[in-house]
N, C-alpha and C positions, 0 to 999 in steps of 0.2 A: 505492499501501499504506499503511494508517493506521501510527500508530507503534506504538498497541498492535498490531496485528499483527505486526512486524517485531519490537515487542520481544521477542515469541513467537516466533517464526523463533531468532532468535539467542541464546536460552535452551535450543531444540532441537538448534542446532550445539555450541553448548558444553558438556550434556549426555553427546553423539554421538560428541566431540570432534572435531568434523570442522569442517571450511568450505568454499567456496564462492569461486567464480573467471572472471572473463571475460579473453578474451585475443582482445582486437583485430590480426588480425598484419598488416591493411597498415600500420596506425599502432605495430606493435608494443610494446602501450601493456598492461599486467597489473591488474587490477581483482579487487582477493581483499576477502574479509570480515575482520574483525575477528579473529574467531575461528582462520581461515588465517593472518594473519600472529601470535596468541598461539602457535601451533603451532609456528612457526619462529624464533620470539623475532625478529619483526620490528618496529620503529618502526609506529606507528600511520599517522603522517604520514610516511614514507618512501617516497620512488616508488620504482617495482617495474617494472626491464621482465625481460624472459625470460631474459636474456644473467643478467644480475643473479639473476633467483631460479636460475639452472641453476648457479651457484657454490654454494648451498647446498646440490644434491644430491652425492653420498656419491660421489668420484672410480670406485669402482667398477662403479656405476648407472649412470654418467652415457651412455655409449652407449647402452643399455637406454631410456631417458628420451631421449635426441632421438632412437631409430630409433619409438618411440612416438607422438609427436607429430610423425613424420613421416607413417607411417603414418595415424596420424587422420585428417592432412589432405589424404592420396592421397585413401581411401577415401571419405570424407564421410561417416562413420557412428561408432556409439560404441565407446569402450575401455578398456580397464580393465587397469590395470600396479597392480605393487607396487613400490615402491626404497624407500631410506635416503636420510637428513639429516641434514643438521650442522646441532646449534642449539647454539652454542658447542662445549663438547668431548662431548657428548652427541653418541650416535646413538639419530635417529628413525625407526621403518618407518613410513610412510603407505600406504596405498590408496587410489588415485587412479580415477577414473573421468570420462572426456570423450565430448562429442560435441562435430561439429564440423559448424558451422553455414554453408549458402552465401547473404548476401543476395539482394535483391531486385537491387542493382543489380553483385551477382558479386563481389563481396569478398567473405571467410572468416573468420571468428571462430569462438572454440573456449570453450564451459562445461563447468564441472566441479567437481567435488566430492572434496577429499582427507578421506582419514579417519585419527586418527593410532592406529594398529594397535599400537603396540611391548605392550604389556601382553597385549591375546589374543592377540598374536605368540607371547611367553614360553610363555602355557597352551600355543599349540598345540604349541610346541616340546617338550615336555614328553611330547606323546599323540604325538609321531613318535618320540621317545624310546624311550617305550614300547610304541610298537608294532614298531620296532627289534626290544627285546629278544625282542618275543613272536615275532617272524624270526629272532631265531639261534637262542630256544628250542627251533623247529620243527626248522630243522638241526642242533639240537647230536646228537643221535642221532648224522644217518647221518657230521657231521663228528669224532666219535669215533671210527667206526667204519673213516671213510678214514684218519687219523690211524695206530690199530692196525695195519693193513695196509702200510702201509712203514713201521713199527718193526718189529715182526714180520720182518720181509725184514732188516734191515741186526740182528738180533738172530741169525739162522739162518745170514746169509752171514760174521760177523764170527764170528761162532761154526766155519765153515769156514776160515775166513781163516787162526788160529790157527794150524789144520795143513799147507794146502798151499798160502799164497800165491799163490791166484790173483787176478790181477791184475782179471781180468773181472767178479767177486763184488763188487771195491772199487767199482767203478764202475757196477755195481746198487747199490751200498749208498747209495753221493753221489747216486745217482738217484731214491731212495728218501729220503735227506735231502732236497733239494731240492724233492720235494710235499711233506712236512712244512713246508718252509720259507714256502714260498706259501700253503697253508692257515693259518697262524698267522699271516701277513700278511694276506690277508684278513680275518680275523678279529680283528685290530686295528683296520683302516682301516675296518671296516661298525661297531664295534661302541662306538666313541668315543662319548661326550658329546655335547648338542646345539646344541653351537655349530657357526654355518654358519661355518666357517673358510675361504672362496671364494680357489684360488689356479688359476694353469695348472696343468691334470693330464691326463695322458695316460687320454683314454678308453678304446683299445686296453688296457689294463691294466685299467684296472676292469672290462670287459666280461672278460676272461678271470677276474681274479679271484672278481667275482659265478657264472661258470660255472662253475669248482676250487670255492666252498664249496657252490651245489648238487643236481653232478652225483649226490648220492647222493639227494635225488630224482626224479633222471631219469631217471635209468639205469636203474629197474626198470618205468618206464610207455611208453617211448619212444627210439628211436635223439636221440645233438644229433648236430647237425651248425652248424657254425661256419665261418662265409666273413666276414672281418675285413680289410676294406681298409686301408691306410695313411690316418688321419683325420684331422682338426686337432684340436689340443688343444683344449678347453673350458676357462671361465673357472668351475670351481666347487668347494663342499667332496664330497671323493675317498668320505668313508663315505654322505652323504646325496643323493650318486649313485649312485656303489654298493645303497646300498637300493632303490634306482626300480629296476631290474632284480636285482637279489634277487627282488621281491614279481612283477615279471612272468615270470620262469623258475620260480619256484614257482607263480604262479598256471594259467602254460601248463602244468604237469604233472602238476596238480590236476584240468586236466581233461578229462585223460586216464586211465582204467581200471587199473589196475596188473594184470601177469600176461601182458601180451602185449606185451611193447616193442619185438619186431624188427618189427613191424607198425606201428608208430606213430614220427610224429619231433617232432622240437623244431629247428625253424632257430633259430638267430642271424644277421641278415646287418649286415653296417655299409659304408657309403660314402658323399664326400661330394658331396652335390647339386651344380646348375650355380652356387648363389651362395654354396659356401664353406660350408655347414650340413652338422655331422655327423648324418648318419639311420641310427639301428637299427633294425630288423624283427624279432621277436621272432611265431615262428608255430609256432601247434599244429597237429595235425589231431585235434582231438577232436571236441567236438559243436557245436561255436558259441554265439553267443549269443543268450538268443530277443526276439524282435524288441520285449514288452511291459517286457524287461529294457533292452534298450540305453540309451532314455535319462536312464535314473538308475544306468549305469556307475560314473561316477566322482563322485558323491552319498557325502557323506558317513557312515557305519553303514549303508547299505546293501548286502546279504552274499542270498547266496544259499544259501550253507550252514546247518546245522541250528543250530541256537541254542546255543552252546557253542562252536563248531569254525571263528566268526569271529569277528574286530570290525567288520569291515565301512569298514575306514578303509585298507587295501593300497593301493588304485588312488585311493581319494579324495588318497591322501597322496605317490601318486607327479607325480599330475597337479600337486597346488602347487607340488612341486619345481621340475617342469620349467618350469612357469610361470613360479615364483620368476625360473629362471636365463636369459629372454626366450626361451625354448621351446619348442615344441606335446607331447602324446603325441594321437595317433589311433588308430582301432581302425576294421578291418575285419572282416565274418565270416561262416559261411555258415550255416544248421542244417546238421549232421551233416558237415561240409568243416573245420571250425576257425577257429581268430581270428589275426588278425596286430594286433600291437598296433605304433606306429609314432610311435619319439621321434626329434623333430627340436632339434640342438640347434646353437646362433649358436656362432663359433669364438672365441675368446680374440683381443682386438684388444691384448696384450702383446706381447714376447718370451718364450719357453720355453726359450728354453738362450744360452748364451755359449760365443764360440769358442775354441779350445784357445790357449793363450798359445806364444811362440816356442820352441826347447829349448835350452837353455845346456847347457857340460859342464863337468864336476866338473876341479878341480885334477887335472893329473899324475902318477897314482900313488896318488892319495886313495880309499879307499871311503870312502862312503857311513856315514856315524852313524843308527841307529834307537833311539829309546829307548822300552820296551813299560813303560805302566805299566798295572797290571794284580791286584787282590786273589783273582783266581782262578786258584791254582798252573798245575791241570795246561794251561788255556790257554794261560798263559807258555809251558808247556816246548813246546809245538804250535808256537808261534808261532814261539820261537827255533829250532827245529829247523827251519821253512821256509822263514827266511832269512840262516840263518847263513853261508850258501854265499855271498849276495853282497851281506849288511852287516855292518856292526861292530856287533854289538846290547848293547845295555845292559840291566836291565829297573830297574824299581822296582814291590812290591807295595804302591804306596798312593799319593794323591796327593801325600798330606804331605813322602814322601820323595822323591819325584819335583822337588816346588817347593824344597826345600833342594837339592838339585842345580843346580838354575836358580839358585839365590844365592850358591853358591858359584863361581859361572862357569864353568858346563857349557855346550856346545852342544849340538842336534844338529842331522842335515838332515829329520828325520822324529821325529814323536811318535804312537805310536799306544798311544791314551788309551782306557781304558775309563768308562765316563760315568755309573753308577752304583756308587761306590762310598763304604765307611766312613770317615767322618772328613774326608775331602777331597772333593767329586767331580769330576766331568771336566771341570763347568762352572765350580766356582769352582776349579780348577787355571788351566781357560780365561783367565778373566776376572783370573786374578792377573800372568801373561803379558802380557795386553793392555793393564795397568799399569804392568809393568814393563821386556818385551819381545815387541812388538807381534811382531816377526818369528819370533818364536818360535810364539806362540799360532799364526800364520798358517800354521803347519809343522806342524798338532795334522790325524790323520784319529781319528774317533770312533769307536770298538768295540763294542756293548751287546749286551745283551740285552735290551732293552726301555725305552723315554725311557715310564716310567708314570705319573709323578707331573707334575699341571700346570703347574710350571716345569721340568723337563726339556725336555716338549715345546714349548714355548715356546722356553727356547733352542736348542735342534734346530732347528725353524723360522727362527730370527734368523739365524744363521749360516750362511757360507758355506764353511767347513769340510767336506769329504767322509764322510761316516757310513754304517755298514755294522750290520746288525743280526746280531743272533749267531742260528743259524748262517747267516756269510756266504760268500759264493764268493768262493778263497782265491785262484781268477786273476785276476778284480776289484778284489779285494785289493792284490795287488801291484799291479797292474798301476797303482792310482789313487799307490800307493807314488814306485813307476818316476816318474811321471809329476811326481812332486812334488821329489825327486832330479833329475830332468833338467829344470824349469821356474820361470823367479821371479817365478810368479803363479801364487794357488791355483786350484787343480784345481778342477772343476765335482763337482755332488753327483754321485755315484755311482749 
């Protein structure tokens, strides 16, 4: 290759923000183009081995990258992957395409091209978020309907309760409140911003929330049958993964005409395969997908809906989200009989829970003390009635007032604290206690109406203290208080 041509290739790589490489597996030698070194911030003369390159891969993507190379070497073909790398304190997203080749002497080497797609990924994330809002908008009317039904039940039952004191009405009202709580939690999880915050999540919970949010779309078209076996936890962003199943369920519903729900069925089934992967199948009894459409089903902006009724991004986004998690999404279909979408996801490779600590006893004759910190007087009154039979309860109407108590030498076995309060938030009170009395900070349980600000969301994600959302399950809250009183370790997040 002449120098002029090499210069042109180098300029093209720079313009495309990509670099090429070759890996001699037998010698464990990597050869990188200068452009790829620049992308990763590695000096032009620094020797690089496969292990040294892996040190630049983001820790959360390391197992996916290793699996990608293992598969490429085993299958002797092409593979594509998206992963993140660390360039100093900066995180960059790369898309890599690899080909594994066997030489005549039987040795194997790999060649590939890596492209920096960080900026285009940010644009795509905004598109994803926009499409998610379209999905939520589609569901909004049904969600309002779902909320109004249990609220009407609560209103009627509580009016009767005032006259009859019928405990069955109380139980019915509490079930209705639980329905509202499930719907609101689902909306919060799936309408978050476009940050891809991955953590070990309960896939069954994600599926249940998706079913709850789409129930109004489904019920007028088909019976919903759900069979969810125990599943491995998945490392993913709950909102983004939830978007996948919302889209698939809505698509399944839209494949079936309205009006004869009893004759049609949408089935969601989940199980764990022999390799430990989570497998989710969503099947509809609709008309199926035409043969000429099938090759384009995951293409961006492709839709069979009339103009103005679809963006053509739903299945493309589902495909991108699932593949970014190291998983796969496929389908099978038969005209006149329906379609099944199959999502396969690898299990989280990290721990998802911690064992409960051993119990210890209170000093003989002493009742445990609880401090309630909340600016909502009605909630404080309710909690005082709930806890007064078992604990010595003290209240503070603000974080500042509570901090004054600690500064005056008071101590409590449990601090039940709101998060969003004027003057001093629960997070600020926690920070103050970490500084002056870490043991008291450890004994805080947060009960919040919602962590709506970015700072409060970061705070909740970064602490080990239990956290409940209002309206909370009071039995679980009491259990968390009891565990904190009876143990010398922080209880796990409920």
